[in-house]
N, C-alpha and C positions, 0 to 999 in steps of 0.2 A: 496420356496420364493425367490424373486429376490435378488441377492447379489450385485446389483449395488447401487449407492449412489444418494440421492437427496440433493443438496446443497440449502440453504435458506439464503436470505439476504434482507435487506431494504437498498437501496443505494442512494447516492447523486451524483454518477458519477463513472467513471472508475478510481478508486484509488487503494490503496494497497490491501485491502481485496478482491475487485472485481477481481484483477489480480491473486491473489492466487487461487480463485475459477476457473478461466479460465485455469490456468496452471495445476491445479489438474484434471480438466475435460479432458484436452488434454492428460495428462499422462494416465488417466483411459481408454480413448478411445484407446490408443496405446497398452493396454494389454487386449483389447477385451471387456471392460465393456461399459455400456450405461448410463452414468451419465446424470442427468438433473439439471437445476437450476430453483428454484421457487423464483420469485422476488416480494416482496410486493410492492404494488402501492406506488411509491415514486418518487422524482424529477429526479433521474438518472435511473429509471427502463427501459425506452425505449432504452437509450444508451447502457446499459448492454445487454439487450435482443438482440438488433441488432448486437452488436459485437459478442455475442455468436453464433448467427445464421451464421454469416460470417465464423466462425470456425467450422460450422456443429455440434454445441452443442445444444441440446434441451433446450430451455429456455422459461418459461411462466411467464407472469405478473399476479399476483393475485389481482383482482380488490377489492377495499374496502376502508373504511375510519375508523379511530379510533373514529370518532363521532358515528359510528354505529358498535361498537366493536363486538357485538354478530354475526351480519351477516358477518363481516370480518373474525372472527374466523371460522365460518361455511365454508366460501369460502376456507380458508387455509386448513382446515381439508379435504374438498372434493378433493382439488388438490393433497394433500399428498396421498390419497387413489388411485387417478387416476394414479399417477406415478408408483404405484405398487412396490416401493422400500421401504424396511423396515429399512434402515439406513438413518437417517436424520442428515445432517451435517450443523449446524447453524454457521453463520459468523456475529456476531454483537448482541448488547444488545436487539434490538427490536425483532428479531426472537428468541433469547434465552428466553426472557420473555414470548412471545406469545405461544411458544411451551409448556410452563408449564401450560397454561390455557386450552390446548386441552386434551380431554379425549381419548387418543390413546390407542390401544391394547398394552398389556405388551410386545409383541414380537417386538415392534418398538424400535430401538436403537437410542439414541440421543447423538451426539457429538457436542461440541462447540469449535471453534477456537477463542481464544482471541488475536486479532491482536494488540490491545492496549486498555488502559483505560484512557479516558480523564476526568479530574476533574477540568477544568478551571473555572467552574461556579457552583453555587448551584444546578442548574438543572442537569448538567452533573454528579455531585457528587451523586445525588439521583439515576440517571439512572445506575451509576456504582454499587451502593449498590444493586439495584434491579437485575442487571445482575449477580452479584456474588451469590446472594441468589438463583437465578434461576438455575445456572449451578451446584450448589451443588447436584441437582437431576438428572444430566446428567450422562450417562455411562462413558464418557471420556471428559476431558478438555485438549485441546492442547493450549500451549502458545508458542510464537515465540521468547522469550528472557528470560534470567535468572531473570531479574527484575520482569517480569510478573509472573513468577513461584513463586517467593518469595511473591508477593502480594496475589496470589491465596492461597498459603499455610497459610499465615498469617491470611487470612479471615476464615480459617477453612475448606477449600475444601479438601476432603480426598486425602492424598498424593499418594495413589495407583491409583487415577483417573487422576492425573496431569502428563502430559508429554510434554517436549519441543521438537519442531521440527522447525528448521530454514527454512525460506522461500527459494524458488528457482524459477528461471525464465529462459526461453529461449526466445530470441527475434530475429526477422529477421534482420540480419546484412545488412547494406547498405553501399555503397561507401561513405567515409567521404567527399572527395572533391566534388563529385556530390551533396551530401546532402547540403553541405555548400553553394554551388553556388545557388541551388534552394531556400533554405531558405532565403538567403540574397536578392535574386531578388524578391521573393514573399512578403517579409516584408519591402522592401525598406531600407535595412541595407547596409551601405557602406561595400564593400568586405574586406577592410583592418581592420575593427573593430574586436576585440576579442569578442566572444559570451559567455556570462555567462547565465546559465539556472537554474531556480528554479521551481520545479514541486511539486504541492500539493495544497490541499484546502487552500483557503484564510481565515483562522480562527486563533484566538489568539494563540493556542498551537503550531502553525507552525512557530512562531517567525519571520514572514515576516517583521514586523516593525523594528526589530533589523537589518535586512539586509539593509533596506532602510536607516536607521540611519547611518550604516557603510559606506554608499556612500558619506556622507557629508564631503566635503573637503578631499576626499581620495587622498593621495599623489602618484598618478600613472601618468606616462607620456603616457600611452596607451589609445587609443580611444576604447571604449567598448560599448556594448549594453547588457543590462540585460533583459532576457525574463522571465516573470512570467506566468507559465502554470497552469491553474486551476481556479475554481470559488469559490465564498464564500462571506459571509456578510462583510468581511473586505476590500473589494476592494476599496470602496469609501474613506475610511479612509487612506488606503495606497497611493492612488493617491494624496490625499490632503497632506499627509506627504511628498511625493516626491516633490510636487510643492513648498515646503517651504525650501528645502535644496539646498546647492550649490555643484554641482558635474559636471564633464565632462562625466559621464556615462549616456547614454540614457537608459530609461526604457520603456518596452512595456508590457502591460497586455493583454495576448492573449486569456484568458478564456480556455474553453475546447478545446483540440486538439486530433485528432485521429492519428496523425503522430509522436508519441513520439519517436519512434526509429530513425526517420529522424532528428528530432530536437536534440536528444542526439548526434547523429553522427556528426552533424554540429557544436557542441559546443566545446569551449576550456576549460570551467570550469563549474563544476556542484556543486551546494551548497545546503546543508540541514542546516537549522537554527532553527529546532524545539526545543522546551523545553521538549517534551516528545514524545517517539516513542517506537515501539517494534523493529522489524527488517524491515525497509521500503523496499518494493518491488522495488521502484524507485531507491534506492541506488544500488541494484543488477543490474537493467537495465543500470544504468550509468556505472557500472563497466564492464558490458558485451559490452558496446559501446566504451570502452577505453577512458573514460573521466577522466580528472584530478579532484579530489574531495576535497572539504572542507566540513566538517560536524561537528555538535555538538556531544559531547560525551554523548549520551543518549541511553537508552534502551540497545539493544544488538549490537549497532553499533561498539563498541570497540572490540567485538568478531570478527569483519570482517575487520575493518580498523585499521591499526597500524600507529601511527603518524610518518610522514616523510618516511614511507616505501611504502605504497600504497595509501596515502592520507594525509590530514591534519585534526587532531582532535583538536577541541577547546571547551572551556567551554561554555555551553549554556547561552544565555542572555548577553554575554560579547561582547559589541560592538567593543571595542578596539582590542580584540583578533581576531574577525572576519575581521576587516579592515586590520590588520597586515598580516593575512594569505592571504587575497585577493591581497594585494600589492605584497607580496612575489611571488605568483604564476603568477600574471598577468605580472610581470616584468621579469620573468625568464622562457624563452621558454624551455630550457633544463630540468629544474626541472618538469615542467608540463608534458613533454613527458615521463620522467622516472616514475613519479607517475601514469600516465595513463596506461602505460604498465604493471606495477606491479598490478594495480587494476584489469586489465583484467586477469592476471595470477591467482590471488586469486579467482576470480569468476569461471573461467573454471575448477578449481580443486574441488570446494566444493559447489557451489551454483546453480547448474543446476536444471531444471525441474525434471529430472530423480531422482536426489539425494533426493529431497523433496518427490516426488511421491512414491518412494520405502518405505520411513519411514511411510507415511500415510497408504499405503496399508497394511503394517504389523499391524498397529493399527486396521484397519477395519477387517482384517481376524481374529485377536485374539478375537474381539468382536463378530463376526459371530459365531466363534467356541463356545464361552461362551454361546451364545443364541441358540446354536444347529440349526443354519440356514444351510440348505443343498442346494446344487446346484439344 
């Protein structure tokens, strides 16, 4: 039986979980495996498939609709068998739940990585419960933060099944001066402006409204442009909120972008304002691009960022704290430089693709051994 891995996801775009999958696949290819990605028909499916193919990773979209769930499950089952991989690695509640409805042979191994659990609405709370019920029957549950591990154990998931593995990432580094010149020119941003960047879905749990509110009458003498990268249902509300505040900071909503490494390299300040996270891949990307960082103290972020050492940690939902941190770093070029250098040093020591891949590979091999899977 094939000892390679099939990753599965339903996706809204190239965000954290999707980047974890791509990083894992690249590591698996580097050690001679042939991973593949099965993507459920979803809004971001084509973007993920195309990006995977650019990296020479096999990726297929499973056609189907939840309105015709039985045919959808049949299509998923058929694609799993076609992949000929007996280890299924699920990334997200939709694939977690659907895998439990499939009547797969007992020799199939099921792993779930819980990147985060969002419970900002009644609907999401229901999905969270369904997800936790589903992964109780998986062979292994990977979490990316101590907080998620506590949640999993509190729900009654077997402690022997739960393991924490921090995210890791490698990105193509680009020249910061060249990136800045290109981004400013393409987006019609005055070259003297400081660039602030926020990357992530435009949804309530990401706290983007707190960031815009922090711009109101912000006491900085610097000309700045804030770039929102990502899509979501909150964009109209955020644009309306921005139109009602008084600020000298320009804001641009850029939607989905494929040049994240260039945008990060061009930026002076990177911000996470989420109310709930695991260990965001985009945080690690910002560190690898030597960005100065302000982030809310949620999930496993404080395991990576130490306040005033390699970034600024603030309480989530605290508009005043966010504004004060922004003013401090925007007005102090030397402090931004120091924090950005320390952020890169932290990343390079502990949060590479290889470091993450080695830990996952150990989990895979232990499960293959347990199931008596031979080469």
